[in-house]
LUMKOL-92475 format. One record per residue (C-alpha): residue number from 0; x, y, z. Coordinates in nm, 4 decimals, decimal comma. Example, Ala and Ser with C-alpha at 12.3 -4.5 7.8 and 13.67 -1.06 7.14 Angstrom:
<nodes>
<rodo:0 X:1,2300 Y:-0,4500 Z:0,7800>
<rodo:1 X:1,3670 Y:-0,1060 Z:0,7140>
</nodes>
This chain:
<nodes>
<rodo:0 X:1,3970 Y:-1,8507 Z:2,6224>
<rodo:1 X:1,2851 Y:-1,9907 Z:2,3318>
<rodo:2 X:0,9828 Y:-1,7962 Z:2,3121>
<rodo:3 X:1,1797 Y:-1,4564 Z:2,3930>
<rodo:4 X:1,4118 Y:-1,5502 Z:2,0613>
<rodo:5 X:1,0901 Y:-1,6353 Z:1,8389>
<rodo:6 X:0,9205 Y:-1,2716 Z:1,9707>
<rodo:7 X:1,2544 Y:-1,0929 Z:1,8578>
<rodo:8 X:1,2691 Y:-1,2946 Z:1,4857>
<rodo:9 X:0,9225 Y:-1,1898 Z:1,4620>
<rodo:10 X:0,9508 Y:-0,8162 Z:1,5592>
<rodo:11 X:1,2645 Y:-0,8331 Z:1,3206>
<rodo:12 X:1,0169 Y:-0,9716 Z:1,0418>
<rodo:13 X:0,7993 Y:-0,6666 Z:1,1345>
<rodo:14 X:1,0198 Y:-0,3721 Z:1,1463>
<rodo:15 X:1,1585 Y:-0,4653 Z:0,7707>
<rodo:16 X:0,8303 Y:-0,5941 Z:0,6237>
<rodo:17 X:0,9442 Y:-0,3259 Z:0,3817>
<rodo:18 X:1,1963 Y:-0,5401 Z:0,2514>
<rodo:19 X:1,0119 Y:-0,8903 Z:0,3161>
<rodo:20 X:0,7567 Y:-0,7406 Z:0,0718>
<rodo:21 X:1,0159 Y:-0,6664 Z:-0,1792>
<rodo:22 X:1,1529 Y:-1,0105 Z:-0,1666>
<rodo:23 X:0,8347 Y:-1,1669 Z:-0,2312>
<rodo:24 X:0,7983 Y:-0,9042 Z:-0,5005>
<rodo:25 X:1,1205 Y:-1,0437 Z:-0,6744>
<rodo:26 X:1,0665 Y:-1,4100 Z:-0,6285>
<rodo:27 X:0,6848 Y:-1,3430 Z:-0,7890>
<rodo:28 X:0,8721 Y:-1,1243 Z:-1,0666>
<rodo:29 X:1,1127 Y:-1,4257 Z:-1,1470>
<rodo:30 X:0,8860 Y:-1,6879 Z:-1,1447>
<rodo:31 X:0,6728 Y:-1,4813 Z:-1,4203>
<rodo:32 X:0,9242 Y:-1,4203 Z:-1,6455>
<rodo:33 X:1,0517 Y:-1,7798 Z:-1,5910>
<rodo:34 X:0,6728 Y:-1,8661 Z:-1,6906>
<rodo:35 X:0,6695 Y:-1,6000 Z:-2,0143>
<rodo:36 X:0,9976 Y:-1,7420 Z:-2,1254>
<rodo:37 X:0,9049 Y:-2,1291 Z:-2,1080>
<rodo:38 X:0,5762 Y:-2,0450 Z:-2,2815>
<rodo:39 X:0,7887 Y:-1,8472 Z:-2,5522>
<rodo:40 X:1,0050 Y:-2,1073 Z:-2,5810>
<rodo:41 X:0,7308 Y:-2,3794 Z:-2,6706>
<rodo:42 X:0,5950 Y:-2,1047 Z:-2,9096>
<rodo:43 X:0,8681 Y:-2,0249 Z:-3,0770>
<rodo:44 X:0,9339 Y:-2,4176 Z:-3,1424>
<rodo:45 X:0,5229 Y:-2,4158 Z:-3,2299>
<rodo:46 X:0,6770 Y:-2,1590 Z:-3,4873>
<rodo:47 X:0,9161 Y:-2,3845 Z:-3,6465>
<rodo:48 X:0,6897 Y:-2,6550 Z:-3,6528>
<rodo:49 X:0,4007 Y:-2,4638 Z:-3,8424>
<rodo:50 X:0,6601 Y:-2,3538 Z:-4,0662>
<rodo:51 X:0,7939 Y:-2,6669 Z:-4,1793>
<rodo:52 X:0,4072 Y:-2,7820 Z:-4,2686>
<rodo:53 X:0,3566 Y:-2,4556 Z:-4,4496>
<rodo:54 X:0,6294 Y:-2,5684 Z:-4,6360>
<rodo:55 X:0,5549 Y:-2,8961 Z:-4,7168>
<rodo:56 X:0,2001 Y:-2,7359 Z:-4,8162>
<rodo:57 X:0,3630 Y:-2,5601 Z:-5,0629>
<rodo:58 X:0,5710 Y:-2,8090 Z:-5,1989>
<rodo:59 X:0,2483 Y:-3,0253 Z:-5,2587>
<rodo:60 X:0,0678 Y:-2,7960 Z:-5,4031>
<rodo:61 X:0,3347 Y:-2,7257 Z:-5,6439>
<rodo:62 X:0,3983 Y:-3,0912 Z:-5,6999>
<rodo:63 X:0,0265 Y:-3,1569 Z:-5,7783>
<rodo:64 X:0,0577 Y:-2,8625 Z:-6,0613>
<rodo:65 X:0,3298 Y:-3,0238 Z:-6,1916>
<rodo:66 X:0,2140 Y:-3,4040 Z:-6,1625>
<rodo:67 X:-0,1251 Y:-3,5085 Z:-6,2209>
<rodo:68 X:-0,0555 Y:-3,8827 Z:-6,1490>
<rodo:69 X:-0,1381 Y:-4,0197 Z:-5,7547>
<rodo:70 X:-0,2151 Y:-3,7019 Z:-5,6360>
<rodo:71 X:-0,4549 Y:-3,9104 Z:-5,3856>
<rodo:72 X:-0,1914 Y:-3,9497 Z:-5,1222>
<rodo:73 X:-0,0578 Y:-3,5876 Z:-5,1807>
<rodo:74 X:-0,3935 Y:-3,4301 Z:-5,1675>
<rodo:75 X:-0,5880 Y:-3,6244 Z:-4,8541>
<rodo:76 X:-0,2248 Y:-3,6524 Z:-4,6019>
<rodo:77 X:-0,1078 Y:-3,3188 Z:-4,6569>
<rodo:78 X:-0,3257 Y:-3,0801 Z:-4,8282>
<rodo:79 X:-0,6402 Y:-3,1727 Z:-4,6524>
<rodo:80 X:-0,4600 Y:-3,2461 Z:-4,3048>
<rodo:81 X:-0,3921 Y:-2,8829 Z:-4,2421>
<rodo:82 X:-0,6662 Y:-2,8052 Z:-4,0547>
<rodo:83 X:-0,5676 Y:-2,5127 Z:-3,7970>
<rodo:84 X:-0,2856 Y:-2,3230 Z:-4,0228>
<rodo:85 X:-0,4870 Y:-1,9922 Z:-4,2041>
<rodo:86 X:-0,3517 Y:-1,9963 Z:-4,5416>
<rodo:87 X:-0,4310 Y:-1,7792 Z:-4,8883>
<rodo:88 X:-0,2695 Y:-1,8648 Z:-5,2032>
<rodo:89 X:-0,2699 Y:-1,5296 Z:-5,4439>
<rodo:90 X:-0,1392 Y:-1,4773 Z:-5,7955>
<rodo:91 X:0,1331 Y:-1,1924 Z:-5,8565>
<rodo:92 X:-0,0716 Y:-0,9341 Z:-5,8188>
<rodo:93 X:-0,2241 Y:-1,0115 Z:-5,4736>
<rodo:94 X:-0,4970 Y:-1,1485 Z:-5,5469>
<rodo:95 X:-0,6918 Y:-1,3752 Z:-5,3805>
<rodo:96 X:-0,7344 Y:-1,7547 Z:-5,5367>
<rodo:97 X:-0,7632 Y:-2,0001 Z:-5,2622>
<rodo:98 X:-0,7631 Y:-2,0202 Z:-4,8988>
<rodo:99 X:-0,7890 Y:-2,2104 Z:-4,6109>
<rodo:100 X:-0,8932 Y:-2,2070 Z:-4,2302>
<rodo:101 X:-1,0297 Y:-1,8720 Z:-4,3275>
<rodo:102 X:-1,2946 Y:-1,8191 Z:-4,0445>
<rodo:103 X:-1,5530 Y:-1,5882 Z:-4,1746>
<rodo:104 X:-1,8647 Y:-1,4105 Z:-4,0161>
<rodo:105 X:-2,1983 Y:-1,6043 Z:-4,0306>
<rodo:106 X:-2,4177 Y:-1,4583 Z:-4,2964>
<rodo:107 X:-2,1148 Y:-1,2754 Z:-4,4619>
<rodo:108 X:-2,1786 Y:-1,1616 Z:-4,8302>
<rodo:109 X:-1,8951 Y:-1,2467 Z:-5,1066>
<rodo:110 X:-1,8015 Y:-0,8614 Z:-5,0596>
<rodo:111 X:-1,7378 Y:-0,9131 Z:-4,6759>
<rodo:112 X:-1,5543 Y:-1,2023 Z:-4,7372>
<rodo:113 X:-1,3318 Y:-1,0403 Z:-4,9991>
<rodo:114 X:-1,2909 Y:-0,7324 Z:-4,7719>
<rodo:115 X:-1,2052 Y:-1,0080 Z:-4,5039>
<rodo:116 X:-0,9526 Y:-1,1634 Z:-4,7116>
<rodo:117 X:-0,7652 Y:-0,8647 Z:-4,8260>
<rodo:118 X:-0,7605 Y:-0,7725 Z:-4,4175>
<rodo:119 X:-0,6167 Y:-1,1359 Z:-4,3292>
<rodo:120 X:-0,3626 Y:-1,1027 Z:-4,6288>
<rodo:121 X:-0,2678 Y:-0,7501 Z:-4,5257>
<rodo:122 X:-0,1744 Y:-0,9194 Z:-4,1139>
<rodo:123 X:0,0261 Y:-1,2449 Z:-4,2824>
<rodo:124 X:0,2530 Y:-1,0050 Z:-4,4929>
<rodo:125 X:0,3205 Y:-0,8130 Z:-4,1585>
<rodo:126 X:0,3859 Y:-1,1294 Z:-3,9707>
<rodo:127 X:0,5832 Y:-1,3620 Z:-4,1891>
<rodo:128 X:0,6980 Y:-1,3787 Z:-4,5717>
<rodo:129 X:0,4985 Y:-1,5545 Z:-4,8701>
<rodo:130 X:0,6137 Y:-1,8778 Z:-5,0079>
<rodo:131 X:0,6687 Y:-1,8245 Z:-5,4168>
<rodo:132 X:0,5750 Y:-2,1046 Z:-5,6242>
<rodo:133 X:0,5880 Y:-2,1574 Z:-6,0182>
<rodo:134 X:0,3807 Y:-1,9356 Z:-6,2160>
<rodo:135 X:0,4144 Y:-1,6564 Z:-5,9899>
<rodo:136 X:0,1935 Y:-1,8213 Z:-5,7245>
<rodo:137 X:0,2423 Y:-1,7034 Z:-5,3419>
<rodo:138 X:0,1242 Y:-1,8862 Z:-5,0371>
<rodo:139 X:0,0579 Y:-1,6386 Z:-4,6992>
<rodo:140 X:-0,0302 Y:-1,7879 Z:-4,3784>
<rodo:141 X:0,0139 Y:-1,6807 Z:-4,0099>
<rodo:142 X:0,0025 Y:-1,8491 Z:-3,6116>
<rodo:143 X:-0,2509 Y:-2,0767 Z:-3,5846>
<rodo:144 X:-0,5267 Y:-1,9735 Z:-3,3303>
<rodo:145 X:-0,4035 Y:-2,2660 Z:-3,1130>
<rodo:146 X:-0,0768 Y:-2,0930 Z:-3,1403>
<rodo:147 X:-0,1815 Y:-1,7174 Z:-3,0761>
<rodo:148 X:-0,3774 Y:-1,8610 Z:-2,7932>
<rodo:149 X:-0,0729 Y:-2,0373 Z:-2,6278>
<rodo:150 X:0,1101 Y:-1,6933 Z:-2,7181>
<rodo:151 X:-0,0900 Y:-1,4855 Z:-2,4553>
<rodo:152 X:-0,1808 Y:-1,7406 Z:-2,2141>
<rodo:153 X:0,1068 Y:-1,6909 Z:-1,9369>
<rodo:154 X:-0,0119 Y:-1,3290 Z:-1,9549>
<rodo:155 X:-0,3661 Y:-1,3793 Z:-1,8927>
<rodo:156 X:-0,2763 Y:-1,6406 Z:-1,6535>
<rodo:157 X:-0,0613 Y:-1,4196 Z:-1,4211>
<rodo:158 X:-0,3433 Y:-1,1640 Z:-1,4382>
<rodo:159 X:-0,5550 Y:-1,3942 Z:-1,3052>
<rodo:160 X:-0,3314 Y:-1,5004 Z:-1,0589>
<rodo:161 X:-0,2342 Y:-1,1381 Z:-0,9767>
<rodo:162 X:-0,6006 Y:-1,0138 Z:-0,9044>
<rodo:163 X:-0,6896 Y:-1,3209 Z:-0,7106>
<rodo:164 X:-0,3665 Y:-1,2354 Z:-0,4556>
<rodo:165 X:-0,4676 Y:-0,8718 Z:-0,4452>
<rodo:166 X:-0,8192 Y:-0,9895 Z:-0,3346>
<rodo:167 X:-0,6266 Y:-1,2352 Z:-0,0819>
<rodo:168 X:-0,4367 Y:-0,9654 Z:0,0241>
<rodo:169 X:-0,6919 Y:-0,6915 Z:0,0736>
<rodo:170 X:-0,9409 Y:-1,0024 Z:0,2597>
<rodo:171 X:-0,6790 Y:-1,0676 Z:0,4749>
<rodo:172 X:-0,5198 Y:-0,7500 Z:0,5656>
<rodo:173 X:-0,8150 Y:-0,6428 Z:0,6446>
<rodo:174 X:-0,9064 Y:-0,9280 Z:0,8749>
<rodo:175 X:-0,6110 Y:-0,8654 Z:1,0352>
<rodo:176 X:-0,6771 Y:-0,4848 Z:1,1179>
<rodo:177 X:-1,0081 Y:-0,5716 Z:1,2226>
<rodo:178 X:-0,8689 Y:-0,8359 Z:1,4974>
<rodo:179 X:-0,6030 Y:-0,5887 Z:1,5451>
<rodo:180 X:-0,8756 Y:-0,3009 Z:1,6238>
<rodo:181 X:-1,0777 Y:-0,5863 Z:1,8374>
<rodo:182 X:-0,7608 Y:-0,6711 Z:2,0803>
<rodo:183 X:-0,6651 Y:-0,3062 Z:2,0733>
<rodo:184 X:-1,0091 Y:-0,1583 Z:2,2002>
<rodo:185 X:-1,0158 Y:-0,4625 Z:2,4660>
<rodo:186 X:-0,6573 Y:-0,3939 Z:2,6103>
<rodo:187 X:-0,7882 Y:-0,0098 Z:2,6468>
<rodo:188 X:-1,0713 Y:-0,0981 Z:2,8184>
<rodo:189 X:-0,9690 Y:-0,3223 Z:3,0674>
<rodo:190 X:-0,6931 Y:-0,0619 Z:3,1643>
<rodo:191 X:-0,8888 Y:0,1883 Z:3,1993>
<rodo:192 X:-1,1020 Y:-0,0516 Z:3,4526>
<rodo:193 X:-0,8159 Y:-0,1210 Z:3,6334>
<rodo:194 X:-0,6899 Y:0,1875 Z:3,6794>
<rodo:195 X:-1,0914 Y:0,3014 Z:3,7806>
<rodo:196 X:-1,0464 Y:0,0976 Z:4,1334>
<rodo:197 X:-0,7194 Y:0,2752 Z:4,2410>
<rodo:198 X:-0,7634 Y:0,6694 Z:4,1302>
<rodo:199 X:-1,0977 Y:0,6590 Z:4,3082>
<rodo:200 X:-0,9474 Y:0,5562 Z:4,6099>
<rodo:201 X:-0,6121 Y:0,8088 Z:4,5389>
<rodo:202 X:-0,8853 Y:1,0929 Z:4,4994>
<rodo:203 X:-1,0939 Y:1,0457 Z:4,8261>
<rodo:204 X:-0,7209 Y:1,0520 Z:5,0224>
<rodo:205 X:-0,6826 Y:1,4182 Z:4,8436>
<rodo:206 X:-0,9904 Y:1,4984 Z:4,9967>
<rodo:207 X:-0,9421 Y:1,3717 Z:5,2950>
<rodo:208 X:-0,6146 Y:1,5683 Z:5,2976>
<rodo:209 X:-0,7382 Y:1,8632 Z:5,1804>
<rodo:210 X:-1,0020 Y:1,8705 Z:5,5032>
<rodo:211 X:-0,7076 Y:1,7480 Z:5,7488>
<rodo:212 X:-0,5135 Y:1,9910 Z:5,9659>
<rodo:213 X:-0,1994 Y:1,8991 Z:5,7906>
<rodo:214 X:-0,3042 Y:2,0848 Z:5,4833>
<rodo:215 X:-0,1854 Y:2,3914 Z:5,5473>
<rodo:216 X:0,1454 Y:2,2665 Z:5,6242>
<rodo:217 X:0,1899 Y:2,0484 Z:5,2964>
<rodo:218 X:-0,0302 Y:2,2614 Z:5,0782>
<rodo:219 X:0,2017 Y:2,2775 Z:4,7916>
<rodo:220 X:0,2490 Y:1,8759 Z:4,8107>
<rodo:221 X:-0,1080 Y:1,7999 Z:4,7765>
<rodo:222 X:-0,1894 Y:2,0678 Z:4,5114>
<rodo:223 X:0,0852 Y:1,8568 Z:4,3183>
<rodo:224 X:-0,0611 Y:1,5513 Z:4,3815>
<rodo:225 X:-0,3797 Y:1,6573 Z:4,2872>
<rodo:226 X:-0,2872 Y:1,7662 Z:3,9690>
<rodo:227 X:-0,1068 Y:1,4150 Z:3,9095>
<rodo:228 X:-0,4308 Y:1,2448 Z:3,9950>
<rodo:229 X:-0,6118 Y:1,4752 Z:3,7449>
<rodo:230 X:-0,3725 Y:1,3689 Z:3,5189>
<rodo:231 X:-0,3924 Y:0,9938 Z:3,5943>
<rodo:232 X:-0,8418 Y:1,0940 Z:3,5645>
<rodo:233 X:-0,7308 Y:1,1986 Z:3,2238>
<rodo:234 X:-0,5240 Y:0,9114 Z:3,1128>
<rodo:235 X:-0,8001 Y:0,6402 Z:3,2441>
<rodo:236 X:-1,0601 Y:0,8934 Z:2,9897>
<rodo:237 X:-0,8231 Y:0,8388 Z:2,7304>
<rodo:238 X:-0,7738 Y:0,5013 Z:2,7107>
<rodo:239 X:-1,1509 Y:0,4611 Z:2,7519>
<rodo:240 X:-1,2200 Y:0,6596 Z:2,4380>
<rodo:241 X:-0,9783 Y:0,4552 Z:2,2358>
<rodo:242 X:-1,1489 Y:0,1569 Z:2,3545>
<rodo:243 X:-1,4643 Y:0,2785 Z:2,2299>
<rodo:244 X:-1,5677 Y:0,5763 Z:1,9595>
<rodo:245 X:-1,4846 Y:0,9065 Z:2,1010>
<rodo:246 X:-1,6944 Y:1,2010 Z:2,0720>
<rodo:247 X:-1,5012 Y:1,4391 Z:1,7988>
<rodo:248 X:-1,6602 Y:1,8037 Z:1,8051>
<rodo:249 X:-1,5293 Y:2,1545 Z:1,7625>
<rodo:250 X:-1,2176 Y:2,2836 Z:1,9957>
<rodo:251 X:-1,0611 Y:2,5614 Z:1,9884>
<rodo:252 X:-0,6901 Y:2,3990 Z:1,9335>
<rodo:253 X:-0,4816 Y:2,7129 Z:2,0347>
<rodo:254 X:-0,6295 Y:2,6376 Z:2,3933>
<rodo:255 X:-0,6203 Y:2,2648 Z:2,3917>
<rodo:256 X:-0,2316 Y:2,2708 Z:2,2685>
<rodo:257 X:-0,1751 Y:2,5731 Z:2,5405>
<rodo:258 X:-0,3278 Y:2,3362 Z:2,8436>
<rodo:259 X:-0,0833 Y:2,0197 Z:2,7356>
<rodo:260 X:0,2390 Y:2,2666 Z:2,7224>
<rodo:261 X:0,1470 Y:2,4191 Z:3,0482>
<rodo:262 X:0,0752 Y:2,0559 Z:3,1842>
<rodo:263 X:0,4286 Y:1,9510 Z:3,0585>
<rodo:264 X:0,6788 Y:2,2418 Z:3,1270>
<rodo:265 X:0,7205 Y:2,1645 Z:3,4822>
<rodo:266 X:0,7331 Y:1,8102 Z:3,4631>
<rodo:267 X:1,0242 Y:1,7770 Z:3,1932>
<rodo:268 X:1,4046 Y:1,9054 Z:3,1882>
<rodo:269 X:1,4870 Y:2,2390 Z:3,2407>
<rodo:270 X:1,7073 Y:2,2634 Z:2,9963>
<rodo:271 X:1,4225 Y:2,1918 Z:2,7308>
<rodo:272 X:1,2197 Y:2,5112 Z:2,6154>
<rodo:273 X:0,9488 Y:2,5147 Z:2,4488>
<rodo:274 X:0,7672 Y:2,8165 Z:2,2383>
<rodo:275 X:0,4299 Y:2,8365 Z:2,0832>
<rodo:276 X:0,3795 Y:3,0296 Z:1,8251>
<rodo:277 X:0,0415 Y:3,1126 Z:1,6270>
<rodo:278 X:-0,1355 Y:3,4186 Z:1,3973>
<rodo:279 X:-0,4605 Y:3,3535 Z:1,6225>
<rodo:280 X:-0,6003 Y:3,2226 Z:1,9163>
<rodo:281 X:-0,9039 Y:3,1353 Z:1,8177>
<rodo:282 X:-0,8714 Y:2,8438 Z:1,5560>
<rodo:283 X:-1,1027 Y:2,5456 Z:1,6101>
<rodo:284 X:-1,0736 Y:2,1981 Z:1,4320>
<rodo:285 X:-1,2813 Y:1,8710 Z:1,4677>
<rodo:286 X:-1,1107 Y:1,6780 Z:1,7623>
<rodo:287 X:-1,1487 Y:1,5356 Z:2,0732>
<rodo:288 X:-0,9665 Y:1,7165 Z:2,3683>
<rodo:289 X:-0,8270 Y:1,4647 Z:2,5603>
<rodo:290 X:-0,6800 Y:1,2391 Z:2,2817>
<rodo:291 X:-0,5605 Y:1,5229 Z:2,0843>
<rodo:292 X:-0,3630 Y:1,6646 Z:2,4210>
<rodo:293 X:-0,2168 Y:1,2751 Z:2,4181>
<rodo:294 X:-0,0901 Y:1,2927 Z:2,1161>
<rodo:295 X:0,0899 Y:1,6289 Z:2,1836>
<rodo:296 X:0,2477 Y:1,4677 Z:2,5025>
<rodo:297 X:0,3891 Y:1,2054 Z:2,3226>
<rodo:298 X:0,5561 Y:1,3702 Z:2,0311>
<rodo:299 X:0,6716 Y:1,5989 Z:2,2328>
<rodo:300 X:0,8237 Y:1,3534 Z:2,4642>
<rodo:301 X:1,0120 Y:1,1951 Z:2,1619>
<rodo:302 X:1,1147 Y:1,5445 Z:2,0884>
<rodo:303 X:1,2889 Y:1,5507 Z:2,4196>
<rodo:304 X:1,4139 Y:1,1631 Z:2,4110>
<rodo:305 X:1,5812 Y:1,2846 Z:2,0330>
<rodo:306 X:1,7365 Y:1,6063 Z:2,1838>
<rodo:307 X:1,8678 Y:1,3991 Z:2,4863>
<rodo:308 X:1,6846 Y:1,6125 Z:2,7419>
<rodo:309 X:1,8152 Y:1,9495 Z:2,5705>
<rodo:310 X:1,7622 Y:2,2248 Z:2,3583>
<rodo:311 X:1,4063 Y:2,3614 Z:2,2218>
<rodo:312 X:1,0830 Y:2,2547 Z:2,0572>
<rodo:313 X:0,8617 Y:2,4802 Z:1,8351>
<rodo:314 X:0,4801 Y:2,4479 Z:1,8138>
<rodo:315 X:0,2833 Y:2,6208 Z:1,5571>
<rodo:316 X:-0,0952 Y:2,6089 Z:1,4735>
<rodo:317 X:-0,1759 Y:2,7530 Z:1,1120>
<rodo:318 X:-0,5600 Y:2,7753 Z:0,9498>
<rodo:319 X:-0,4336 Y:2,6434 Z:0,6304>
<rodo:320 X:-0,7968 Y:2,7207 Z:0,5056>
<rodo:321 X:-1,1410 Y:2,6616 Z:0,5730>
<rodo:322 X:-1,0767 Y:2,2869 Z:0,5491>
<rodo:323 X:-0,7369 Y:2,2225 Z:0,7413>
<rodo:324 X:-0,5712 Y:2,3005 Z:1,0224>
<rodo:325 X:-0,1928 Y:2,2327 Z:1,0780>
<rodo:326 X:0,0100 Y:2,1798 Z:1,3859>
<rodo:327 X:0,4272 Y:2,1521 Z:1,3402>
<rodo:328 X:0,5909 Y:2,0332 Z:1,6350>
<rodo:329 X:0,9492 Y:2,1013 Z:1,5565>
<rodo:330 X:1,2829 Y:2,0336 Z:1,7497>
<rodo:331 X:1,6103 Y:2,0608 Z:1,7457>
<rodo:332 X:1,7125 Y:1,6562 Z:1,7760>
<rodo:333 X:1,9235 Y:1,4703 Z:1,6279>
<rodo:334 X:1,7085 Y:1,4126 Z:1,3270>
<rodo:335 X:1,6436 Y:1,1413 Z:1,0722>
<rodo:336 X:1,7157 Y:0,9932 Z:0,7030>
<rodo:337 X:1,4690 Y:1,0183 Z:0,4708>
<rodo:338 X:1,3804 Y:0,6242 Z:0,4611>
<rodo:339 X:1,3342 Y:0,6771 Z:0,8296>
<rodo:340 X:1,0223 Y:0,9162 Z:0,7963>
<rodo:341 X:0,7473 Y:0,6251 Z:0,7646>
<rodo:342 X:0,9305 Y:0,3593 Z:1,0060>
<rodo:343 X:0,9061 Y:0,5546 Z:1,3393>
<rodo:344 X:0,5510 Y:0,5619 Z:1,3010>
<rodo:345 X:0,5607 Y:0,1062 Z:1,3132>
<rodo:346 X:0,4832 Y:-0,0230 Z:1,6670>
<rodo:347 X:0,8052 Y:-0,1568 Z:1,8446>
<rodo:348 X:0,9860 Y:0,1213 Z:1,6844>
<rodo:349 X:1,2276 Y:0,3252 Z:1,9422>
<rodo:350 X:1,6019 Y:0,4369 Z:1,9607>
<rodo:351 X:1,5664 Y:0,4073 Z:2,3251>
<rodo:352 X:1,6822 Y:0,0740 Z:2,5210>
<rodo:353 X:1,4046 Y:0,0584 Z:2,7556>
<rodo:354 X:1,1408 Y:0,2315 Z:2,4926>
<rodo:355 X:0,8280 Y:0,0178 Z:2,3970>
<rodo:356 X:0,8093 Y:0,2389 Z:2,0318>
<rodo:357 X:0,4652 Y:0,3153 Z:2,1124>
<rodo:358 X:0,4335 Y:0,6461 Z:2,1673>
<rodo:359 X:0,4253 Y:0,7808 Z:1,7683>
<rodo:360 X:0,2327 Y:0,4428 Z:1,6583>
<rodo:361 X:-0,0619 Y:0,5730 Z:1,9220>
<rodo:362 X:-0,0473 Y:0,9408 Z:1,7962>
<rodo:363 X:-0,0721 Y:0,8462 Z:1,4168>
<rodo:364 X:-0,3431 Y:0,6186 Z:1,5559>
<rodo:365 X:-0,5415 Y:0,8681 Z:1,7051>
<rodo:366 X:-0,4961 Y:1,1244 Z:1,4628>
<rodo:367 X:-0,5726 Y:0,8933 Z:1,1467>
<rodo:368 X:-0,8180 Y:0,6553 Z:1,2973>
<rodo:369 X:-1,0222 Y:0,9013 Z:1,5400>
<rodo:370 X:-0,9798 Y:1,2169 Z:1,3534>
<rodo:371 X:-0,9675 Y:1,1447 Z:0,9490>
<rodo:372 X:-0,6548 Y:1,3538 Z:0,9753>
<rodo:373 X:-0,3071 Y:1,2993 Z:0,8953>
<rodo:374 X:0,0565 Y:1,3089 Z:1,0949>
<rodo:375 X:0,3516 Y:1,2776 Z:0,9123>
<rodo:376 X:0,7267 Y:1,3860 Z:0,9025>
<rodo:377 X:0,7563 Y:1,7057 Z:0,6943>
<rodo:378 X:1,1190 Y:1,7837 Z:0,7436>
<rodo:379 X:1,4108 Y:1,6136 Z:0,9391>
<rodo:380 X:1,7664 Y:1,6380 Z:0,8606>
<rodo:381 X:2,0612 Y:1,5033 Z:1,0413>
<rodo:382 X:2,2085 Y:1,6821 Z:1,3302>
<rodo:383 X:1,9367 Y:1,9968 Z:1,2723>
<rodo:384 X:1,6193 Y:1,8154 Z:1,4245>
<rodo:385 X:1,2774 Y:1,7353 Z:1,3004>
<rodo:386 X:0,9030 Y:1,8539 Z:1,2165>
<rodo:387 X:0,5935 Y:1,6587 Z:1,2707>
<rodo:388 X:0,3206 Y:1,7477 Z:1,0996>
<rodo:389 X:-0,0619 Y:1,7219 Z:1,1933>
<rodo:390 X:-0,3159 Y:1,7681 Z:0,9369>
<rodo:391 X:-0,6869 Y:1,8322 Z:1,0950>
<rodo:392 X:-1,0461 Y:1,8785 Z:1,0068>
<rodo:393 X:-1,0597 Y:2,2318 Z:1,0121>
<rodo:394 X:-1,3934 Y:2,4384 Z:1,0901>
<rodo:395 X:-1,5871 Y:2,6701 Z:0,9174>
<rodo:396 X:-1,6602 Y:3,0016 Z:1,1442>
</nodes>
């Protein structure tokens, strides 16, 4: 019972993985905003502290210009201690008089230094109002390099974390996909192997019945049994193909779909009609016949379930261009909302009480994994029906 509850919980988590991803994204966003807010708070406090230091620096310069006695303490403790905040002192016309903590390029000429000082002044003017001293002397300043680095630190940190997270996610996701592929291949190969023994026995019995005296009396029954055995043989071949790399070659899509429909018609409800439309009977695409027939059968059976055993299925084949062939399968079922378009392909998703929810998942895997094509819901409306579109790689004639 405990394992059952755990399985149900994991299934719900998988079915709602979109919501889980958004929850993780929201949590990460909260952490990011919190980190940026905290760092900006520290930056603002440091700005206030540096502003006070510049004010003290200005007062010291002003005091030194008026009083010439006992300036040793002011010069050494206040003026000289500013070894981080870039400062430029100018006259009333904005010409640099003195500067401190301005880093010049190596081997700079006087002209280059003056140009750099004026560039620094332009930037300082956009940041803070200058401090005016006596005799129309102005002190311009900007943030220290440490404060500037601290200001951009959270963005750099978050970028590094994001890149690392994306790489880790891609790595583990790829590992998970590879593990699922190995498990999928192993299960299908084992299934094909297990089906092989009883299937061979059934084929032998059919041959025996065809050559026995009871054949003429039970001819129709024996022939139908033979058809079903041939179908089991095809199913075994399909599982074998999924467990290995299937052969993809040019096939007449019209003929393949027609054969799949002819097999399905007598096995579906008499209240379900199948209509097949195409503008040409010689439309070729790169497919594996056995696996592609399986896709058609799965989508049609899914359509019958959506229509509750009563309605119409319309299949259209269109050669869109030299590169692509479209196969549209339309039903008159209950339809679905747009937010379900992608969920119907998730493993375990089903509207039936006893369904496994693997039919459309298998179809998607066959088309996109083996045929390098696409399968998606191209249209659906509640109460009107749904259209699935398969995009195949075309063959140039």
